[in-house]
A tleap script that builds the chain and sets N, CA, C and O, in Angstrom:
source leaprc.protein.ff14SB
mol = sequence {
  NMET LEU LEU VAL PHE GLY THR LEU GLY MET
  MET VAL MET ALA ALA GLY ALA ASP LEU MET
  VAL ILE PHE LEU GLY LEU GLU LEU MET SER
  VAL ALA VAL TYR VAL LEU ALA GLY PHE ASP
  ARG ARG ARG ALA ARG SER ALA GLU ALA ALA
  LEU LYS TYR PHE LEU LEU GLY ALA PHE ALA
  SER GLY PHE CYS CYS THR ALA SER ARG SER
  PHE THR GLY ARG PRO ALA PRO ARG THR SER
  CGLY
}
set mol.1.N position { -6.287 -15.450 8.773 }
set mol.1.CA position { -6.326 -14.100 9.282 }
set mol.1.C position { -5.876 -13.100 8.227 }
set mol.1.O position { -6.377 -11.978 8.158 }
set mol.2.N position { -4.915 -13.531 7.400 }
set mol.2.CA position { -4.442 -12.637 6.347 }
set mol.2.C position { -5.530 -12.352 5.317 }
set mol.2.O position { -5.642 -11.235 4.810 }
set mol.3.N position { -6.319 -13.357 5.018 }
set mol.3.CA position { -7.416 -13.151 4.081 }
set mol.3.C position { -8.455 -12.190 4.645 }
set mol.3.O position { -9.073 -11.429 3.901 }
set mol.4.N position { -8.643 -12.227 5.959 }
set mol.4.CA position { -9.584 -11.312 6.604 }
set mol.4.C position { -9.085 -9.871 6.478 }
set mol.4.O position { -9.862 -8.968 6.167 }
set mol.5.N position { -7.771 -9.653 6.724 }
set mol.5.CA position { -7.222 -8.306 6.585 }
set mol.5.C position { -7.284 -7.823 5.136 }
set mol.5.O position { -7.582 -6.657 4.877 }
set mol.6.N position { -7.000 -8.722 4.195 }
set mol.6.CA position { -7.101 -8.344 2.786 }
set mol.6.C position { -8.518 -7.964 2.400 }
set mol.6.O position { -8.738 -6.979 1.695 }
set mol.7.N position { -9.474 -8.750 2.865 }
set mol.7.CA position { -10.881 -8.458 2.575 }
set mol.7.C position { -11.332 -7.180 3.258 }
set mol.7.O position { -12.088 -6.400 2.680 }
set mol.8.N position { -10.874 -6.957 4.487 }
set mol.8.CA position { -11.215 -5.726 5.197 }
set mol.8.C position { -10.671 -4.501 4.459 }
set mol.8.O position { -11.351 -3.480 4.351 }
set mol.9.N position { -9.450 -4.611 3.956 }
set mol.9.CA position { -8.884 -3.515 3.167 }
set mol.9.C position { -9.699 -3.235 1.919 }
set mol.9.O position { -9.907 -2.076 1.562 }
set mol.10.N position { -10.161 -4.278 1.253 }
set mol.10.CA position { -10.990 -4.098 0.057 }
set mol.10.C position { -12.327 -3.451 0.403 }
set mol.10.O position { -12.841 -2.625 -0.351 }
set mol.11.N position { -12.884 -3.834 1.550 }
set mol.11.CA position { -14.160 -3.239 1.968 }
set mol.11.C position { -13.993 -1.764 2.330 }
set mol.11.O position { -14.859 -0.943 2.027 }
set mol.12.N position { -12.875 -1.431 2.978 }
set mol.12.CA position { -12.609 -0.030 3.307 }
set mol.12.C position { -12.432 0.790 2.035 }
set mol.12.O position { -12.913 1.919 1.946 }
set mol.13.N position { -11.736 0.216 1.043 }
set mol.13.CA position { -11.564 0.929 -0.230 }
set mol.13.C position { -12.900 1.149 -0.921 }
set mol.13.O position { -13.149 2.223 -1.469 }
set mol.14.N position { -13.753 0.147 -0.899 }
set mol.14.CA position { -15.042 0.266 -1.570 }
set mol.14.C position { -15.960 1.260 -0.873 }
set mol.14.O position { -16.745 1.942 -1.531 }
set mol.15.N position { -15.871 1.353 0.451 }
set mol.15.CA position { -16.757 2.243 1.198 }
set mol.15.C position { -16.180 3.638 1.379 }
set mol.15.O position { -16.880 4.544 1.830 }
set mol.16.N position { -14.910 3.822 1.031 }
set mol.16.CA position { -14.252 5.102 1.273 }
set mol.16.C position { -14.760 6.205 0.358 }
set mol.16.O position { -14.887 6.022 -0.853 }
set mol.17.N position { -15.046 7.343 0.955 }
set mol.17.CA position { -15.476 8.505 0.185 }
set mol.17.C position { -14.368 9.538 0.090 }
set mol.17.O position { -14.458 10.479 -0.698 }
set mol.18.N position { -13.333 9.368 0.883 }
set mol.18.CA position { -12.214 10.296 0.916 }
set mol.18.C position { -10.994 9.600 0.318 }
set mol.18.O position { -10.845 8.384 0.435 }
set mol.19.N position { -10.134 10.369 -0.315 }
set mol.19.CA position { -8.954 9.788 -0.949 }
set mol.19.C position { -8.036 9.141 0.079 }
set mol.19.O position { -7.415 8.118 -0.209 }
set mol.20.N position { -7.941 9.714 1.261 }
set mol.20.CA position { -7.072 9.161 2.290 }
set mol.20.C position { -7.610 7.831 2.817 }
set mol.20.O position { -6.827 6.927 3.108 }
set mol.21.N position { -8.915 7.697 2.942 }
set mol.21.CA position { -9.504 6.440 3.406 }
set mol.21.C position { -9.296 5.341 2.359 }
set mol.21.O position { -9.026 4.191 2.708 }
set mol.22.N position { -9.419 5.688 1.111 }
set mol.22.CA position { -9.182 4.723 0.037 }
set mol.22.C position { -7.728 4.273 0.053 }
set mol.22.O position { -7.439 3.090 -0.128 }
set mol.23.N position { -6.807 5.218 0.273 }
set mol.23.CA position { -5.390 4.878 0.349 }
set mol.23.C position { -5.098 3.966 1.537 }
set mol.23.O position { -4.321 3.020 1.409 }
set mol.24.N position { -5.708 4.235 2.683 }
set mol.24.CA position { -5.497 3.379 3.853 }
set mol.24.C position { -6.051 1.972 3.622 }
set mol.24.O position { -5.447 0.992 4.057 }
set mol.25.N position { -7.192 1.866 2.942 }
set mol.25.CA position { -7.731 0.554 2.596 }
set mol.25.C position { -6.811 -0.201 1.646 }
set mol.25.O position { -6.635 -1.413 1.774 }
set mol.26.N position { -6.228 0.519 0.696 }
set mol.26.CA position { -5.283 -0.100 -0.240 }
set mol.26.C position { -4.053 -0.614 0.493 }
set mol.26.O position { -3.571 -1.710 0.208 }
set mol.27.N position { -3.544 0.172 1.435 }
set mol.27.CA position { -2.365 -0.253 2.194 }
set mol.27.C position { -2.680 -1.447 3.098 }
set mol.27.O position { -1.856 -2.351 3.236 }
set mol.28.N position { -3.843 -1.456 3.700 }
set mol.28.CA position { -4.236 -2.584 4.546 }
set mol.28.C position { -4.331 -3.862 3.724 }
set mol.28.O position { -3.903 -4.928 4.168 }
set mol.29.N position { -4.885 -3.753 2.543 }
set mol.29.CA position { -4.979 -4.911 1.666 }
set mol.29.C position { -3.589 -5.336 1.192 }
set mol.29.O position { -3.297 -6.529 1.118 }
set mol.30.N position { -2.741 -4.375 0.875 }
set mol.30.CA position { -1.417 -4.689 0.335 }
set mol.30.C position { -0.541 -5.418 1.336 }
set mol.30.O position { 0.181 -6.341 0.959 }
set mol.31.N position { -0.586 -5.028 2.597 }
set mol.31.CA position { 0.243 -5.696 3.604 }
set mol.31.C position { -0.118 -7.176 3.693 }
set mol.31.O position { 0.766 -8.027 3.797 }
set mol.32.N position { -1.392 -7.478 3.652 }
set mol.32.CA position { -1.805 -8.883 3.692 }
set mol.32.C position { -1.336 -9.631 2.450 }
set mol.32.O position { -0.935 -10.791 2.542 }
set mol.33.N position { -1.381 -8.992 1.309 }
set mol.33.CA position { -0.967 -9.657 0.076 }
set mol.33.C position { 0.553 -9.828 0.027 }
set mol.33.O position { 1.039 -10.815 -0.525 }
set mol.34.N position { 1.316 -8.879 0.599 }
set mol.34.CA position { 2.774 -9.043 0.678 }
set mol.34.C position { 3.121 -10.314 1.439 }
set mol.34.O position { 3.970 -11.093 1.006 }
set mol.35.N position { 2.469 -10.519 2.563 }
set mol.35.CA position { 2.755 -11.700 3.381 }
set mol.35.C position { 2.308 -12.967 2.657 }
set mol.35.O position { 2.996 -13.987 2.705 }
set mol.36.N position { 1.176 -12.906 1.997 }
set mol.36.CA position { 0.705 -14.088 1.265 }
set mol.36.C position { 1.620 -14.433 0.093 }
set mol.36.O position { 1.751 -15.604 -0.263 }
set mol.37.N position { 2.254 -13.425 -0.511 }
set mol.37.CA position { 3.175 -13.688 -1.630 }
set mol.37.C position { 4.401 -14.454 -1.152 }
set mol.37.O position { 4.944 -15.268 -1.898 }
set mol.38.N position { 4.845 -14.210 0.071 }
set mol.38.CA position { 6.013 -14.903 0.596 }
set mol.38.C position { 5.682 -15.967 1.615 }
set mol.38.O position { 6.509 -16.278 2.472 }
set mol.39.N position { 4.509 -16.523 1.544 }
set mol.39.CA position { 4.034 -17.465 2.556 }
set mol.39.C position { 4.829 -18.758 2.590 }
set mol.39.O position { 5.083 -19.293 3.670 }
set mol.40.N position { 5.226 -19.269 1.444 }
set mol.40.CA position { 5.968 -20.532 1.375 }
set mol.40.C position { 7.456 -20.244 1.560 }
set mol.40.O position { 8.144 -19.886 0.604 }
set mol.41.N position { 7.944 -20.396 2.770 }
set mol.41.CA position { 9.329 -20.038 3.080 }
set mol.41.C position { 10.341 -21.023 2.513 }
set mol.41.O position { 11.523 -20.695 2.409 }
set mol.42.N position { 9.915 -22.192 2.153 }
set mol.42.CA position { 10.850 -23.195 1.635 }
set mol.42.C position { 11.305 -22.870 0.224 }
set mol.42.O position { 12.365 -23.331 -0.197 }
set mol.43.N position { 10.550 -22.105 -0.501 }
set mol.43.CA position { 10.896 -21.800 -1.891 }
set mol.43.C position { 11.539 -20.427 -1.979 }
set mol.43.O position { 11.036 -19.450 -1.423 }
set mol.44.N position { 12.652 -20.369 -2.683 }
set mol.44.CA position { 13.361 -19.100 -2.853 }
set mol.44.C position { 12.551 -18.136 -3.721 }
set mol.44.O position { 12.605 -16.923 -3.524 }
set mol.45.N position { 11.811 -18.672 -4.668 }
set mol.45.CA position { 11.007 -17.808 -5.549 }
set mol.45.C position { 9.913 -17.079 -4.779 }
set mol.45.O position { 9.543 -15.958 -5.128 }
set mol.46.N position { 9.404 -17.709 -3.747 }
set mol.46.CA position { 8.366 -17.083 -2.933 }
set mol.46.C position { 8.933 -15.889 -2.166 }
set mol.46.O position { 8.306 -14.831 -2.108 }
set mol.47.N position { 10.115 -16.059 -1.579 }
set mol.47.CA position { 10.756 -14.959 -0.852 }
set mol.47.C position { 11.126 -13.827 -1.805 }
set mol.47.O position { 10.975 -12.652 -1.468 }
set mol.48.N position { 11.608 -14.180 -2.988 }
set mol.48.CA position { 11.966 -13.164 -3.980 }
set mol.48.C position { 10.730 -12.397 -4.437 }
set mol.48.O position { 10.771 -11.176 -4.586 }
set mol.49.N position { 9.652 -13.104 -4.654 }
set mol.49.CA position { 8.418 -12.451 -5.082 }
set mol.49.C position { 7.896 -11.506 -4.009 }
set mol.49.O position { 7.425 -10.411 -4.316 }
set mol.50.N position { 7.978 -11.930 -2.747 }
set mol.50.CA position { 7.507 -11.077 -1.656 }
set mol.50.C position { 8.351 -9.817 -1.545 }
set mol.50.O position { 7.811 -8.729 -1.345 }
set mol.51.N position { 9.670 -9.948 -1.671 }
set mol.51.CA position { 10.551 -8.791 -1.579 }
set mol.51.C position { 10.315 -7.825 -2.734 }
set mol.51.O position { 10.232 -6.614 -2.528 }
set mol.52.N position { 10.209 -8.355 -3.939 }
set mol.52.CA position { 9.964 -7.490 -5.101 }
set mol.52.C position { 8.610 -6.791 -5.001 }
set mol.52.O position { 8.492 -5.610 -5.325 }
set mol.53.N position { 7.601 -7.515 -4.557 }
set mol.53.CA position { 6.267 -6.938 -4.424 }
set mol.53.C position { 6.247 -5.866 -3.343 }
set mol.53.O position { 5.591 -4.836 -3.495 }
set mol.54.N position { 6.976 -6.113 -2.240 }
set mol.54.CA position { 7.049 -5.129 -1.165 }
set mol.54.C position { 7.750 -3.854 -1.640 }
set mol.54.O position { 7.279 -2.751 -1.364 }
set mol.55.N position { 8.865 -3.996 -2.349 }
set mol.55.CA position { 9.582 -2.810 -2.841 }
set mol.55.C position { 8.745 -2.029 -3.849 }
set mol.55.O position { 8.705 -0.800 -3.799 }
set mol.56.N position { 8.090 -2.714 -4.743 }
set mol.56.CA position { 7.219 -2.043 -5.711 }
set mol.56.C position { 6.090 -1.307 -5.001 }
set mol.56.O position { 5.764 -0.174 -5.354 }
set mol.57.N position { 5.495 -1.951 -4.001 }
set mol.57.CA position { 4.417 -1.318 -3.245 }
set mol.57.C position { 4.888 -0.126 -2.433 }
set mol.57.O position { 4.167 0.865 -2.311 }
set mol.58.N position { 6.097 -0.210 -1.873 }
set mol.58.CA position { 6.634 0.907 -1.091 }
set mol.58.C position { 6.869 2.122 -1.974 }
set mol.58.O position { 6.499 3.237 -1.606 }
set mol.59.N position { 7.478 1.917 -3.132 }
set mol.59.CA position { 7.709 3.044 -4.039 }
set mol.59.C position { 6.396 3.612 -4.573 }
set mol.59.O position { 6.253 4.827 -4.711 }
set mol.60.N position { 5.451 2.745 -4.869 }
set mol.60.CA position { 4.152 3.212 -5.362 }
set mol.60.C position { 3.405 3.993 -4.290 }
set mol.60.O position { 2.748 4.988 -4.599 }
set mol.61.N position { 3.494 3.560 -3.038 }
set mol.61.CA position { 2.834 4.285 -1.950 }
set mol.61.C position { 3.470 5.650 -1.740 }
set mol.61.O position { 2.774 6.644 -1.533 }
set mol.62.N position { 4.790 5.692 -1.795 }
set mol.62.CA position { 5.475 6.979 -1.671 }
set mol.62.C position { 5.109 7.932 -2.792 }
set mol.62.O position { 4.895 9.121 -2.557 }
set mol.63.N position { 5.037 7.414 -4.008 }
set mol.63.CA position { 4.645 8.248 -5.139 }
set mol.63.C position { 3.203 8.721 -4.991 }
set mol.63.O position { 2.888 9.870 -5.301 }
set mol.64.N position { 2.336 7.842 -4.520 }
set mol.64.CA position { 0.921 8.197 -4.344 }
set mol.64.C position { 0.760 9.276 -3.277 }
set mol.64.O position { -0.031 10.205 -3.445 }
set mol.65.N position { 1.504 9.156 -2.185 }
set mol.65.CA position { 1.422 10.180 -1.131 }
set mol.65.C position { 1.952 11.520 -1.623 }
set mol.65.O position { 1.390 12.570 -1.309 }
set mol.66.N position { 3.032 11.483 -2.393 }
set mol.66.CA position { 3.598 12.716 -2.918 }
set mol.66.C position { 2.662 13.345 -3.948 }
set mol.66.O position { 2.476 14.562 -3.957 }
set mol.67.N position { 2.079 12.531 -4.803 }
set mol.67.CA position { 1.193 13.056 -5.842 }
set mol.67.C position { -0.124 13.547 -5.269 }
set mol.67.O position { -0.764 14.418 -5.859 }
set mol.68.N position { -0.543 13.004 -4.129 }
set mol.68.CA position { -1.816 13.434 -3.554 }
set mol.68.C position { -1.761 14.880 -3.080 }
set mol.68.O position { -2.797 15.537 -2.985 }
set mol.69.N position { -0.575 15.379 -2.783 }
set mol.69.CA position { -0.449 16.779 -2.406 }
set mol.69.C position { -0.828 17.676 -3.586 }
set mol.69.O position { -1.383 18.756 -3.387 }
set mol.70.N position { -0.533 17.236 -4.812 }
set mol.70.CA position { -0.910 18.042 -5.980 }
set mol.70.C position { -2.411 18.011 -6.212 }
set mol.70.O position { -2.999 18.999 -6.653 }
set mol.71.N position { -3.042 16.851 -5.910 }
set mol.71.CA position { -4.479 16.737 -6.122 }
set mol.71.C position { -5.271 17.600 -5.155 }
set mol.71.O position { -6.330 18.124 -5.500 }
set mol.72.N position { -4.748 17.745 -3.933 }
set mol.72.CA position { -5.475 18.522 -2.938 }
set mol.72.C position { -5.204 20.012 -3.049 }
set mol.72.O position { -5.902 20.811 -2.424 }
set mol.73.N position { -4.214 20.398 -3.825 }
set mol.73.CA position { -3.916 21.809 -4.006 }
set mol.73.C position { -3.042 22.391 -2.921 }
set mol.73.O position { -2.863 23.608 -2.864 }
set mol.74.N position { -2.493 21.557 -2.061 }
set mol.74.CA position { -1.602 22.051 -1.021 }
set mol.74.C position { -0.184 22.130 -1.571 }
set mol.74.O position { 0.296 21.174 -2.180 }
set mol.75.N position { 0.473 23.226 -1.369 }
set mol.75.CA position { 1.849 23.319 -1.873 }
set mol.75.C position { 2.809 22.462 -1.051 }
set mol.75.O position { 2.516 22.104 0.090 }
set mol.76.N position { 3.917 22.149 -1.624 }
set mol.76.CA position { 4.919 21.370 -0.912 }
set mol.76.C position { 5.512 22.235 0.202 }
set mol.76.O position { 5.602 23.454 0.062 }
set mol.77.N position { 5.911 21.613 1.292 }
set mol.77.CA position { 6.491 22.403 2.376 }
set mol.77.C position { 7.820 23.028 1.954 }
set mol.77.O position { 8.625 22.399 1.268 }
set mol.78.N position { 8.035 24.268 2.372 }
set mol.78.CA position { 9.269 24.966 2.023 }
set mol.78.C position { 10.307 24.733 3.096 }
set mol.78.O position { 10.008 24.682 4.289 }
set mol.79.N position { 11.525 24.594 2.638 }
set mol.79.CA position { 12.613 24.423 3.582 }
set mol.79.C position { 13.290 25.772 3.792 }
set mol.79.O position { 13.372 26.585 2.872 }
set mol.80.N position { 13.759 25.995 4.977 }
set mol.80.CA position { 14.460 27.255 5.233 }
set mol.80.C position { 15.906 27.116 4.811 }
set mol.80.O position { 16.553 26.095 5.046 }
set mol.81.N position { 16.386 28.153 4.191 }
set mol.81.CA position { 17.809 28.098 3.824 }
set mol.81.C position { 18.133 28.618 2.502 }
set mol.81.O position { 19.298 28.615 2.105 }
savepdb mol mol.pdb
quit
């Protein structure tokens, strides 16, 4: 089932014409790959690899979402105060 979600994410990325659809396809694929990286629970290296890959992906997704605001030309929201 994980391979199906990974493949579906790749297909969404390939068919996406909008930046947001491509990002959603990337995230769908990434979640499946995070789980596959930590699939072997008996090995400590597998759990470590899954955690490191998840943290790297989380920071990269946050950076991508923040940077996409610059690409679309929308200013950052202003805070009152």
